[in-house]
Backbone as JSON Lines, residues from 0, in Angstrom:
{"i":0,"aa":"M","n":[87.73,112.9,120.23],"ca":[87.67,113.98,120.81],"c":[85.97,114.28,121.24]}
{"i":1,"aa":"N","n":[85.78,114.41,122.68],"ca":[84.62,114.7,122.94],"c":[84.7,116.14,123.59]}
{"i":2,"aa":"F","n":[83.51,116.5,123.64],"ca":[83.06,118.06,124.27],"c":[82.14,118.09,124.46]}
{"i":3,"aa":"I","n":[81.88,119.06,126.26],"ca":[80.67,118.85,126.7],"c":[80.36,120.56,126.82]}
{"i":4,"aa":"I","n":[79.26,121.01,126.37],"ca":[79.01,122.56,125.73],"c":[78.16,123.0,127.52]}
{"i":5,"aa":"F","n":[77.98,123.81,128.21],"ca":[77.27,124.58,128.86],"c":[77.15,125.97,128.56]}
{"i":6,"aa":"E","n":[76.02,126.05,127.72],"ca":[75.78,127.66,127.4],"c":[74.37,127.63,127.39]}
{"i":7,"aa":"P","n":[73.83,128.62,128.08],"ca":[72.82,129.12,128.2],"c":[71.75,129.85,126.88]}
{"i":8,"aa":"D","n":[72.61,130.07,125.94],"ca":[71.57,130.81,124.73],"c":[72.19,129.51,123.63]}
{"i":9,"aa":"P","n":[70.75,129.32,123.45],"ca":[70.35,128.27,122.71],"c":[71.19,128.56,120.71]}
{"i":10,"aa":"I","n":[70.99,129.59,120.5],"ca":[72.22,130.08,119.06],"c":[73.66,130.16,119.33]}
{"i":11,"aa":"V","n":[73.9,130.4,120.35],"ca":[75.37,129.74,120.37],"c":[75.95,128.47,121.09]}
{"i":12,"aa":"R","n":[75.24,128.09,121.65],"ca":[75.08,126.58,121.99],"c":[75.17,126.03,120.34]}
{"i":13,"aa":"M","n":[74.3,126.46,119.48],"ca":[73.89,125.46,117.78],"c":[75.35,126.25,117.37]}
{"i":14,"aa":"D","n":[76.16,127.16,117.25],"ca":[76.94,127.66,116.78],"c":[78.16,127.23,117.13]}
{"i":15,"aa":"L","n":[78.22,126.39,118.51],"ca":[79.4,125.81,118.8],"c":[79.69,124.67,118.7]}
{"i":16,"aa":"R","n":[78.26,123.58,118.88],"ca":[78.11,122.4,118.54],"c":[78.76,122.41,116.61]}
{"i":17,"aa":"E","n":[78.2,123.42,115.77],"ca":[78.31,123.31,114.0],"c":[80.09,123.33,113.87]}
{"i":18,"aa":"I","n":[80.18,124.23,114.93],"ca":[81.99,124.72,114.59],"c":[82.17,123.23,114.7]}
{"i":19,"aa":"L","n":[82.19,122.42,116.16],"ca":[82.89,121.27,116.49],"c":[82.86,120.13,115.99]}
{"i":20,"aa":"V","n":[81.6,120.07,115.34],"ca":[81.63,118.76,114.58],"c":[82.35,118.8,112.99]}
{"i":21,"aa":"T","n":[82.5,120.44,112.46],"ca":[82.71,120.73,111.57],"c":[84.46,120.53,111.26]}
{"i":22,"aa":"S","n":[84.78,120.77,112.76],"ca":[86.44,121.2,112.82],"c":[87.22,119.36,113.21]}
{"i":23,"aa":"F","n":[86.37,118.87,114.14],"ca":[87.11,117.52,114.52],"c":[86.06,116.5,114.17]}
{"i":24,"aa":"A","n":[86.71,116.02,113.24],"ca":[86.08,114.38,112.96],"c":[85.8,113.46,113.94]}
{"i":25,"aa":"D","n":[84.51,113.1,113.67],"ca":[84.06,112.08,114.66],"c":[84.36,112.53,115.89]}
{"i":26,"aa":"C","n":[84.01,113.55,116.59],"ca":[84.15,114.22,118.2],"c":[82.35,114.04,117.94]}
{"i":27,"aa":"Q","n":[82.44,114.01,119.6],"ca":[80.79,113.72,119.99],"c":[80.83,114.73,120.62]}
{"i":28,"aa":"V","n":[79.57,115.85,120.69],"ca":[79.22,116.92,121.63],"c":[78.15,116.83,122.18]}
{"i":29,"aa":"T","n":[77.93,117.15,123.88],"ca":[77.22,116.91,124.67],"c":[76.86,118.19,125.02]}
{"i":30,"aa":"E","n":[75.49,118.73,124.74],"ca":[74.93,119.86,125.15],"c":[74.6,120.2,126.5]}
{"i":31,"aa":"R","n":[73.91,121.25,127.05],"ca":[74.03,121.4,128.53],"c":[73.28,122.95,128.6]}
{"i":32,"aa":"E","n":[71.96,123.5,128.4],"ca":[71.83,124.89,128.66],"c":[71.78,125.08,130.25]}
{"i":33,"aa":"A","n":[72.02,124.63,131.16],"ca":[71.81,125.14,132.51],"c":[72.38,124.32,133.38]}
{"i":34,"aa":"P","n":[73.02,124.83,134.03],"ca":[74.31,124.29,135.32],"c":[73.22,122.96,136.07]}
{"i":35,"aa":"S","n":[72.08,122.91,136.04],"ca":[71.32,122.0,136.67],"c":[71.69,120.41,136.28]}
{"i":36,"aa":"Q","n":[71.98,120.6,135.0],"ca":[71.84,119.2,134.46],"c":[73.74,119.12,134.73]}
{"i":37,"aa":"V","n":[74.58,119.6,135.69],"ca":[76.26,118.78,135.84],"c":[75.95,117.32,136.27]}
{"i":38,"aa":"D","n":[75.24,116.72,136.87],"ca":[74.99,115.46,137.52],"c":[75.07,114.23,135.65]}
{"i":39,"aa":"I","n":[74.33,115.17,134.76],"ca":[74.22,114.0,133.79],"c":[75.86,114.55,132.92]}
{"i":40,"aa":"A","n":[76.28,115.3,133.27],"ca":[78.13,115.71,132.75],"c":[78.58,114.98,133.47]}
{"i":41,"aa":"L","n":[78.81,114.69,134.39],"ca":[79.43,114.14,135.25],"c":[79.97,112.42,134.58]}
{"i":42,"aa":"E","n":[79.01,111.9,134.08],"ca":[78.84,110.69,133.24],"c":[79.36,111.0,131.93]}
{"i":43,"aa":"S","n":[78.87,111.9,131.56],"ca":[80.17,112.26,129.95],"c":[81.5,112.43,129.99]}
{"i":44,"aa":"L","n":[82.31,112.39,131.28],"ca":[83.45,113.02,131.34],"c":[84.62,112.07,130.88]}
{"i":45,"aa":"Q","n":[84.82,111.66,129.85],"ca":[85.31,110.44,129.01],"c":[86.67,111.15,129.02]}
{"i":46,"aa":"P","n":[87.84,110.16,128.65],"ca":[89.26,110.79,127.97],"c":[89.05,111.39,127.06]}
{"i":47,"aa":"N","n":[89.72,112.26,127.09],"ca":[89.96,113.47,125.7],"c":[88.7,114.11,125.48]}
{"i":48,"aa":"T","n":[87.99,114.67,127.31],"ca":[87.11,115.82,126.91],"c":[87.27,117.27,127.38]}
{"i":49,"aa":"T","n":[86.58,118.33,126.5],"ca":[86.64,119.48,126.4],"c":[85.53,119.8,127.2]}
{"i":50,"aa":"L","n":[85.61,120.36,128.37],"ca":[84.77,121.26,128.54],"c":[84.61,122.42,128.29]}
{"i":51,"aa":"I","n":[83.6,122.64,127.44],"ca":[82.92,124.32,127.58],"c":[82.09,124.94,127.74]}
{"i":52,"aa":"C","n":[82.08,126.24,128.57],"ca":[81.37,126.36,130.09],"c":[81.35,128.21,129.5]}
{"i":53,"aa":"H","n":[79.9,128.76,129.75],"ca":[79.91,129.96,129.78],"c":[80.37,130.75,130.78]}
{"i":54,"aa":"G","n":[81.36,131.19,130.83],"ca":[81.65,132.38,132.05],"c":[80.39,132.95,133.38]}
{"i":55,"aa":"G","n":[79.53,133.34,132.66],"ca":[78.57,133.36,133.94],"c":[77.82,132.03,134.43]}
{"i":56,"aa":"L","n":[78.02,131.28,133.89],"ca":[77.53,130.33,134.74],"c":[78.66,129.48,135.76]}
{"i":57,"aa":"L","n":[80.03,129.63,135.19],"ca":[80.81,129.35,136.06],"c":[80.9,130.42,137.53]}
{"i":58,"aa":"D","n":[80.82,131.24,137.41],"ca":[80.16,132.48,138.16],"c":[79.58,131.76,139.16]}
{"i":59,"aa":"G","n":[77.93,131.97,138.37],"ca":[76.96,131.63,139.82],"c":[76.34,130.21,139.76]}
{"i":60,"aa":"H","n":[77.36,129.62,139.89],"ca":[76.5,127.86,139.79],"c":[78.24,127.08,140.48]}
{"i":61,"aa":"P","n":[78.2,126.55,141.4],"ca":[79.1,126.28,142.13],"c":[79.4,125.0,141.63]}
{"i":62,"aa":"D","n":[78.17,123.83,141.31],"ca":[78.43,122.53,141.06],"c":[79.49,122.46,139.58]}
{"i":63,"aa":"L","n":[79.08,123.5,139.23],"ca":[79.54,123.85,137.31],"c":[81.15,123.87,138.01]}
{"i":64,"aa":"R","n":[81.0,124.78,138.73],"ca":[82.78,125.54,138.73],"c":[83.55,124.03,139.09]}
{"i":65,"aa":"Q","n":[82.38,123.51,140.18],"ca":[83.34,122.29,140.89],"c":[84.18,121.29,139.86]}
{"i":66,"aa":"L","n":[82.73,121.2,138.83],"ca":[82.89,120.07,137.41],"c":[84.32,120.65,136.67]}
{"i":67,"aa":"A","n":[84.44,121.67,136.47],"ca":[85.27,122.53,136.14],"c":[86.59,121.78,136.41]}
{"i":68,"aa":"K","n":[86.5,122.76,137.77],"ca":[87.82,122.07,138.56],"c":[88.16,121.2,138.31]}
{"i":69,"aa":"A","n":[87.66,119.89,138.36],"ca":[87.64,118.3,138.6],"c":[87.91,118.14,137.4]}
{"i":70,"aa":"A","n":[87.52,118.76,136.25],"ca":[87.62,118.24,134.81],"c":[89.79,118.71,134.67]}
{"i":71,"aa":"A","n":[89.83,120.13,134.92],"ca":[91.04,120.41,134.62],"c":[92.4,119.47,135.53]}
{"i":72,"aa":"Q","n":[91.68,119.71,136.94],"ca":[92.74,119.03,137.54],"c":[92.84,117.41,137.12]}
{"i":73,"aa":"T","n":[92.41,116.78,136.42],"ca":[92.02,115.15,136.09],"c":[92.62,115.17,134.79]}
{"i":74,"aa":"G","n":[93.68,116.27,134.2],"ca":[93.99,116.35,132.76],"c":[92.88,116.58,131.81]}
{"i":75,"aa":"H","n":[91.61,116.88,132.21],"ca":[90.94,117.47,130.51],"c":[91.09,119.25,130.49]}
{"i":76,"aa":"Q","n":[90.95,119.35,129.04],"ca":[90.87,121.21,128.93],"c":[89.61,121.73,129.6]}
{"i":77,"aa":"V","n":[89.72,122.66,129.87],"ca":[88.73,124.28,130.41],"c":[88.76,124.8,129.35]}
{"i":78,"aa":"V","n":[87.61,125.63,128.76],"ca":[87.21,126.91,127.63],"c":[86.37,127.13,128.58]}
{"i":79,"aa":"V","n":[86.49,128.68,128.91],"ca":[85.52,129.38,129.29],"c":[85.16,130.51,128.01]}
{"i":80,"aa":"S","n":[84.2,130.29,127.74],"ca":[83.73,131.73,126.95],"c":[83.02,133.24,128.03]}
{"i":81,"aa":"G","n":[83.44,134.21,127.18],"ca":[83.36,135.05,127.78],"c":[84.63,136.05,128.34]}
{"i":82,"aa":"E","n":[84.5,136.77,129.2],"ca":[85.5,138.12,129.73],"c":[86.63,136.52,130.4]}
{"i":83,"aa":"Q","n":[87.78,136.93,130.29],"ca":[88.54,136.17,131.32],"c":[88.47,136.8,132.43]}
{"i":84,"aa":"R","n":[88.84,135.95,133.35],"ca":[88.64,135.7,135.01],"c":[90.09,135.08,135.76]}
{"i":85,"aa":"D","n":[89.81,135.35,136.92],"ca":[90.87,134.64,137.82],"c":[89.68,133.33,138.34]}
{"i":86,"aa":"L","n":[90.4,132.17,137.37],"ca":[89.43,130.66,138.12],"c":[91.23,129.91,139.16]}
{"i":87,"aa":"E","n":[90.11,129.28,139.89],"ca":[91.17,128.22,140.91],"c":[91.64,127.28,140.32]}
{"i":88,"aa":"F","n":[91.91,127.32,138.61],"ca":[92.3,126.16,137.88],"c":[92.46,126.49,136.72]}
{"i":89,"aa":"P","n":[93.45,125.95,135.8],"ca":[93.76,126.14,134.33],"c":[92.66,126.07,133.39]}
{"i":90,"aa":"A","n":[92.34,127.16,132.56],"ca":[91.47,127.32,131.62],"c":[92.05,128.08,130.52]}
{"i":91,"aa":"R","n":[90.98,127.63,129.54],"ca":[91.54,128.87,128.61],"c":[90.21,129.66,128.08]}
{"i":92,"aa":"F","n":[90.65,130.89,127.35],"ca":[89.28,131.47,127.48],"c":[89.25,132.3,125.86]}
{"i":93,"aa":"I","n":[88.08,132.01,125.44],"ca":[87.33,132.8,124.61],"c":[86.49,133.84,124.32]}
{"i":94,"aa":"G","n":[86.76,135.35,123.67],"ca":[85.88,136.04,123.86],"c":[84.62,135.85,123.16]}
{"i":95,"aa":"H","n":[83.3,136.92,123.48],"ca":[82.62,136.69,122.57],"c":[82.8,138.02,121.66]}
{"i":96,"aa":"P","n":[82.09,138.23,120.24],"ca":[81.67,137.33,119.75],"c":[82.95,136.68,118.99]}
{"i":97,"aa":"F","n":[82.77,135.03,118.72],"ca":[84.09,134.07,118.11],"c":[83.67,133.79,116.92]}
{"i":98,"aa":"T","n":[84.76,133.54,116.35],"ca":[85.11,132.71,115.15],"c":[85.43,131.38,115.0]}
{"i":99,"aa":"T","n":[84.93,130.28,113.64],"ca":[85.42,129.26,113.99],"c":[87.01,129.06,114.41]}
{"i":100,"aa":"E","n":[87.69,130.01,113.42],"ca":[89.06,129.82,113.4],"c":[89.52,130.56,114.99]}
{"i":101,"aa":"M","n":[88.99,131.15,115.79],"ca":[89.24,131.32,117.17],"c":[88.76,130.58,118.11]}
{"i":102,"aa":"V","n":[87.79,129.22,118.11],"ca":[87.53,128.0,118.48],"c":[88.38,127.18,118.33]}
{"i":103,"aa":"V","n":[88.57,126.87,117.2],"ca":[89.7,125.93,117.0],"c":[90.87,126.39,117.31]}
{"i":104,"aa":"Q","n":[91.69,127.3,117.11],"ca":[92.67,127.76,117.93],"c":[92.92,127.97,119.7]}
{"i":105,"aa":"T","n":[91.55,128.35,120.2],"ca":[91.59,128.1,121.88],"c":[91.8,126.86,121.69]}
{"i":106,"aa":"I","n":[90.93,125.51,121.46],"ca":[90.93,124.3,121.69],"c":[92.1,123.33,121.47]}
{"i":107,"aa":"T","n":[92.91,124.1,120.04],"ca":[93.57,123.27,119.86],"c":[95.53,123.71,120.22]}
{"i":108,"aa":"G","n":[95.47,124.99,121.06],"ca":[96.4,125.64,121.59],"c":[97.15,126.21,120.18]}
{"i":109,"aa":"T","n":[96.51,126.32,119.2],"ca":[97.74,127.23,118.27],"c":[97.51,128.45,118.12]}
{"i":110,"aa":"E","n":[98.65,129.41,117.85],"ca":[98.41,130.75,117.38],"c":[97.84,130.96,116.3]}
{"i":111,"aa":"P","n":[97.77,131.92,115.99],"ca":[96.7,132.36,115.03],"c":[98.0,132.9,113.76]}
{"i":112,"aa":"D","n":[97.75,132.56,112.12],"ca":[98.79,132.89,111.64],"c":[99.15,133.93,111.33]}
{"i":113,"aa":"Q","n":[100.36,134.3,111.38],"ca":[101.06,135.81,111.63],"c":[101.21,136.27,109.53]}
{"i":114,"aa":"P","n":[100.94,137.5,109.72],"ca":[101.07,137.58,107.98],"c":[102.72,137.63,107.98]}
{"i":115,"aa":"G","n":[102.99,137.64,106.78],"ca":[104.5,137.21,106.06],"c":[104.83,138.65,105.97]}
């Protein structure tokens, strides 16, 4: 699996990276703190890529929003962190603060374990 993270907060980026490399064996993680680095990410959009974007960055940066839309339209998964919002493309949402389980469940599309 490949992941591209667009997150302005270095601590949140570090947490996400750690969750991904621990939870998904042999994954590749590319980190970007600013939407101005979208052109670099376009080259990283390989098969089986999940794009993880901070919702506020999507709202204010048309190039990043276009990348996310293109990714979703070509079969890549888009995960948006922060509050759920209306987008013009399919995406999964994860709120803040998040746990490892929340991130993994959002990416894999699994439901949390229900108490028996």
